[in-house]
N, C-alpha and C positions, 0 to 999 in steps of 0.2 A: 342421357336417360333413355331407357328402352322400356316401352310399355306394351302389354298384351302378350308377352312371351309365356306360353303355357308352363305351368308349374306342377310337378309331380312330387310325391313324398321323398323319394330317393333319387332325385335328378342329378344329372351331370351337367351343371350349369356351364362349364367351360365348353363342352361339346355343343350345346345349344347356341351359345353366343358365337362360337366359331362358325357354325352353320349359317347364321345370319350374316356374318362378315363375308362368307364365301359367296352368298347371293349378291353382295355389294362389290365383289372382286377386290376385297381388302384383306390384308393380313397384318393388322397393326399390333404393336406391343401394347398390351392393355391389362388392366386389373378390373374385376367386376364382382358385384355382390348384390343379393336381393335386399331390398329395404322394407322395413316395417314388419308387421305381424300378419300372418295369413288370416283372412276372414271371408266368409260367404263364398268360398270357392273361387274367388277372383284372383288372378295371378298378381303377385306383387311386382312393382317396378324393379328393374335392374339398373344399378348405377354402374356405368362403364367409365373408367378413367383412362384416358389416352395420354401419350407422351407429349403431344404438341397440339396447339390450337389449329394448326394447318390440317392435321389429320382429322380433327373434329369437323372442320368445315368440309373436307372432302367427303367424309362419311355421311354427313347430313345432306349434302347435295345429292348423293347417290341413293338416299333412303327411299326415294319414290319407287325404286325397283322392287321393294318389298311388297307393294300393292299388287304387282304383277305375278308374284310368287304364290302358288297355291298354299304351300306350307306356312308361309309367314304373312299372309294377307292381313291378319289382324294385328300384326306387330308394327309399331311406329316409333320413330326416334325423335327426340327433341333435345335441344341444348338444356343443360342444367341452369335454371334461373333462380335468383333470389326471390323472396316473398314479394318485394316491391316490383320486380320485373314481371313476375307472374300476374300480379294485379293489373299492371299497365297493359300487358298483352291481352288479358281477359277483356279489358275495355276496348282494345282494338278489334277483337273478335266480335264484340257486341255491335260496334260501329259497322263492321263488315256485314253482319247479318241484317242490320237496318237498311244499309245501302242496297243489298241484294233484293230485299223485299220491295223497296221503293223504286228501284230501277232494274227490273229483271232482264231488260234487253242489253245491258252492258256487262262486261266482265270486271269483277271487283276482286282485289287482292291486297295483301299486306306486304309492303316492301320498305325496308329501312325505317320502321317505326311509324309508318303512315298508311292509311287506307287509300289505295289508288283505284282509278276506274279507267276503262277504255272500251271502245266499241268492240263487240264480238265479231270475229272474222269467220 
């Protein structure tokens, strides 16, 4: 799933998605489409379907590069999750926020479905 990709009325979605993939140094075989209805001028998410889970993992690993790109700074990628997995992840994020507030001197992160902490370096 790709979020925050600007949307215009007569856009060429393939060109935009390919530009994002160029920033990630990837040229995978893929299908993509916008989801939902337009509302409030917010861009709709883009569902990107890739040929293998290995490619998905590679692209998600490289997705940090988008934050360093001026053009795609507001675009972020995430794995497509079921409703149950989204609810579980939302709980992890809440736990992460609580830990960050309680222990600001440590580095907190989510890894393999758990919230982990370590000393800042």
